[in-house]
C-alpha positions in Angstrom: 229.6 62.4 22.3 227.3 62.0 25.2 224.8 64.8 25.9 222.6 67.3 24.0 224.3 70.1 22.2 223.3 72.6 25.0 225.4 70.8 27.7 229.0 69.8 27.9 229.7 66.1 27.5 230.6 64.1 30.6 234.2 63.5 31.2 235.2 60.0 32.4 236.7 60.2 35.9 240.4 59.5 35.8 240.9 59.1 39.5 241.7 55.5 40.6 239.6 55.8 43.7 236.5 56.0 41.5 237.5 53.5 38.9 234.7 51.0 38.2 237.2 48.2 37.6 239.7 48.9 40.3 239.2 45.4 41.8 239.9 43.7 38.5 243.3 41.9 38.1 246.0 44.2 36.9 246.6 42.2 33.8 243.0 42.5 32.8 243.1 46.3 33.1 246.4 46.4 31.2 244.9 44.3 28.4 242.0 46.8 28.1 244.6 49.5 27.5 246.6 47.4 25.0 243.5 46.6 23.0 242.5 50.2 22.8 246.0 51.2 21.8 246.2 48.5 19.1 242.8 49.7 17.7 243.9 53.3 17.7 247.3 52.5 16.2 245.5 50.6 13.4 243.1 53.5 12.7 245.9 56.0 12.6 247.8 53.9 10.1 244.7 53.5 7.9 244.1 57.2 8.1 247.7 57.8 6.9 247.5 55.3 4.0 244.0 56.5 3.0 245.0 60.2 2.7 248.5 59.5 1.2 247.4 59.7 -2.4 243.9 61.1 -2.6 244.8 64.4 -4.1 244.6 66.8 -5.8 240.9 67.4 -5.2 240.4 64.5 -2.7 239.0 61.9 -5.1 237.8 59.0 -2.9 238.2 56.6 -5.8 241.9 57.1 -6.0 244.8 55.6 -4.1 245.7 52.4 -2.3 242.4 52.5 -0.3 239.6 53.5 -2.6 236.1 54.3 -1.5 234.7 55.8 1.7 236.4 55.3 5.1 234.7 55.4 8.5 237.2 55.2 11.4 236.4 54.4 15.0 238.9 56.6 17.0 237.3 57.4 20.3 235.0 54.4 20.4 237.7 51.9 21.6 236.3 51.5 25.1 233.1 49.9 23.8 235.0 47.2 21.8 237.6 46.5 24.5 235.1 46.4 27.3 232.5 44.2 25.6 234.8 41.8 23.7 236.9 41.0 26.8 234.0 38.8 27.8 233.9 36.9 24.4 235.7 34.1 22.7 236.0 33.2 19.1 233.0 30.9 19.5 230.8 34.0 20.1 229.4 36.0 17.2 229.8 39.8 16.8 228.0 41.9 14.2 229.2 45.4 13.7 228.4 48.6 11.8 230.0 50.5 8.9 232.5 51.8 11.6 233.8 48.3 12.5 237.6 48.2 12.9 237.8 48.6 16.7 235.4 45.7 17.2 237.2 43.6 14.7 240.5 44.2 16.4 239.1 43.5 19.9 237.3 40.3 18.8 240.5 38.8 17.2 239.9 39.2 13.5 243.0 38.4 11.6 244.7 41.8 11.3 246.6 41.0 8.1 243.6 39.7 6.2 241.5 42.5 7.4 244.0 45.1 6.2 244.3 43.4 2.9 240.5 43.5 2.5 240.5 47.2 3.3 243.2 47.6 0.6 241.1 45.5 -1.8 243.6 42.7 -2.2 243.2 39.1 -3.1 244.5 37.9 0.3 241.7 39.8 2.2 238.9 38.3 4.2 236.6 38.7 1.2 239.3 38.4 -1.4 239.3 42.2 -1.8 235.7 42.3 -2.9 234.1 43.8 0.2 236.2 46.6 1.5 236.3 48.0 5.0 232.5 48.0 5.6 232.0 44.4 4.7 234.4 42.4 6.8 233.6 38.7 7.4 235.8 36.4 9.4 234.1 33.0 10.0 237.1 32.0 12.2 235.8 34.2 15.0 232.2 34.7 13.8 232.6 38.4 12.9 230.7 40.4 10.4 229.8 44.0 9.6 227.8 45.9 7.0 227.4 49.3 5.5 223.6 49.1 5.7 222.2 50.8 8.8 220.9 48.3 11.4 221.7 45.4 9.1 223.8 43.5 11.7 221.0 42.9 14.2 218.9 40.2 12.3 222.1 38.1 11.5 223.0 38.3 15.2 219.6 36.8 16.0 220.3 34.1 13.5 223.6 33.2 15.2 222.0 33.3 18.6 219.1 31.1 17.5 221.7 28.5 16.2 223.7 28.7 19.4 220.5 28.1 21.5 219.7 24.9 19.5 223.1 23.3 20.0 225.2 22.4 23.0 227.3 25.1 24.6 226.9 28.6 25.9 228.0 30.7 22.9 226.2 34.0 22.5 225.9 36.8 19.9 226.6 40.5 20.3 225.0 43.0 18.0 226.6 46.4 18.0 224.8 49.3 16.3 224.7 53.1 16.4 222.2 55.4 18.1 220.9 56.4 14.8 220.2 52.8 13.8 218.1 52.4 17.0 215.3 54.3 15.1 215.3 51.7 12.3 212.6 49.0 12.1 215.3 46.3 12.2 216.3 47.4 15.6 212.8 47.0 17.1 212.0 43.9 15.2 215.2 42.3 16.5 214.6 43.2 20.1 211.1 41.9 19.9 212.0 38.6 18.4 215.0 38.1 20.7 212.9 38.7 23.7 210.1 36.5 22.5 212.4 33.6 21.8 214.7 34.3 24.8 217.8 34.3 22.6 221.3 34.5 23.9 222.1 37.9 22.4 223.4 41.2 23.8 222.5 44.4 22.0 225.0 47.2 22.3 224.2 50.8 21.1 227.3 53.0 20.5 225.9 56.4 21.0 228.5 58.8 19.6 225.8 61.5 19.5 225.9 61.9 15.7 224.0 60.0 13.1 226.2 61.3 10.2 225.5 65.0 10.8 222.3 64.8 12.9 222.6 65.0 16.7 220.7 62.4 18.7 218.7 65.1 20.3 217.2 66.1 16.9 216.4 62.6 15.8 215.4 60.5 18.8 212.3 60.9 21.0 213.9 59.4 24.1 217.0 60.7 25.9 218.8 57.3 25.7 218.0 54.1 24.0 218.4 51.8 27.0 214.9 52.8 28.1 213.5 51.1 25.0 214.4 47.7 26.5 211.4 48.0 28.8 209.1 47.8 25.8 210.3 44.3 25.1 210.6 43.1 28.7 214.3 42.9 28.8 217.0 44.7 30.9 218.4 47.9 29.7 221.5 49.7 31.0 223.1 53.0 30.2 226.8 53.6 30.5 227.0 57.3 30.9 230.6 57.9 30.0 233.2 56.5 27.6 234.8 54.3 30.3 236.2 50.9 29.3 235.8 49.5 32.9 232.2 50.7 33.2 231.5 49.1 29.8 233.1 45.9 30.9 231.0 45.8 34.0 227.7 46.4 32.2 228.6 43.9 29.4 229.6 41.3 32.0 226.0 41.4 33.5 224.5 41.1 30.0 226.8 38.3 28.8 226.3 36.3 32.0 222.5 36.6 31.6 222.8 35.5 27.9 225.0 32.5 28.7 222.7 31.4 31.5 219.8 31.1 29.1 218.0 34.1 30.5 217.7 36.0 27.2 218.8 39.3 25.7 219.8 42.6 27.2 220.3 46.1 25.8 223.3 48.4 26.7 223.8 51.9 25.5 227.2 53.5 25.8 227.7 57.2 25.5 230.9 57.1 23.5 232.9 59.5 21.3 233.5 60.0 17.6 236.9 61.8 17.6 237.0 62.2 13.8 234.5 62.8 11.0 231.7 60.5 10.0 233.8 59.6 7.0 237.3 60.7 5.9 236.9 64.0 4.1 234.0 65.1 6.4 234.6 68.8 7.2 232.3 68.5 10.3 230.9 72.0 9.9 227.8 70.8 11.7 229.7 70.2 15.0 229.9 73.1 17.4 231.9 70.9 19.9 235.0 70.3 17.9 237.3 72.3 20.2 236.5 70.1 23.2 236.6 66.7 21.4 240.3 66.1 21.6 240.3 66.5 25.4 237.8 63.7 25.8 240.0 61.1 24.1 239.5 57.9 26.3 243.0 56.5 25.8 245.1 59.1 27.6 242.5 59.3 30.3 242.6 55.5 30.9 246.4 55.6 30.7 246.4 58.2 33.5 244.2 56.0 35.7 246.5 53.0 35.2 249.5 55.0 36.0 247.9 56.2 39.2 247.3 52.5 40.1 250.9 51.6 39.4 249.8 49.3 36.6 251.5 51.3 33.8 254.8 53.2 33.7 256.8 54.7 30.9 258.4 51.4 30.0 255.1 49.5 29.9 253.4 52.2 27.8 256.3 52.3 25.4 256.3 48.5 25.1 252.5 48.3 24.4 252.8 51.1 21.8 255.8 49.4 20.1 254.0 46.0 20.0 250.9 47.6 18.5 252.9 49.5 15.9 254.8 46.4 14.9 251.6 44.4 14.4 249.9 47.2 12.5 252.8 48.0 10.2 253.2 44.3 9.5 249.6 44.1 8.5 250.0 47.2 6.3 253.1 45.7 4.6 251.2 42.4 4.0 248.3 44.2 2.4 250.6 46.3 0.1 252.5 43.2 -0.9 249.4 41.3 -1.8 248.0 41.0 -5.3 245.1 43.0 -6.6 242.3 40.8 -7.9 242.5 40.3 -11.7 239.9 42.4 -13.5 238.9 39.3 -15.4 237.7 37.7 -12.1 235.2 40.5 -11.4 232.3 38.1 -11.4 234.1 35.4 -9.5 232.6 34.6 -6.1 229.4 36.5 -7.0 227.6 33.5 -8.5 227.8 29.8 -7.8 230.0 28.1 -10.4 229.1 24.8 -11.9 231.3 21.9 -11.1 
């Protein structure tokens, strides 16, 4: 969400006349939409599979996908807008709510799904689960530890700076994590060493069940950039084109060797903190569905003549085929043998 509890959240403007990216090529804007649809389609499929066999009593240890599950529905504009500027040579570190960023950054969908299902063909051979996805092919990682991804992003940025090329790192974290020591230590060191890193704060208003207004002394985290002598920018609404524009400035600065930037995006958590979260702490639930960024962006692109019924149907069908193929791959993959529980934990002697 995007404001304090006493005010209604801002609604992204759907009118094409006010669109931040109206001068972008049509294919770029269409790709934003396709990326968001693919991400949402994936989350809906994971939601379906996760809840299929959890009862009775909702035992999170049961079923095809055991353990906690944190889904990113509503936060797709952040991933699509930022990752559109990146290549597989750039590093992205994400949070415990990582799927939208993994999808947008090109993580292998089949291997990621197999990892979520705890299968041997997964990115971590089924040992990590959905909060610990690592894909070295595109320099992607995430963690269930709050603010953990920022220091590794600095490490990647430091390595990129010492070698030829213009690769950068992007560290994505939540607004709650911006109160962690690792956040401030990382901003300080990145600024001091002028590292090619972009810090992105996904402000979905809720740190688990605590609103930002009750946990953070500043109204938005972008103002904290000034303490470290780096640019800070706030994207007020959950608008993929506005995110893309802000990220473009920060990425350009990083690739040019001018150092880090901080962006905060007021985004939206459509569903609970985790699956099974009753969300009794949220007084805004009745209005949340109306803020869904995907139908709003679809409306804008229809106004611009970029999308019509046929194009929308094709994008949805392609997303569904990719996702269902990944789900089938995961289900058909073997579960790691119990005898191998210690394998890959310790180094093995030759």
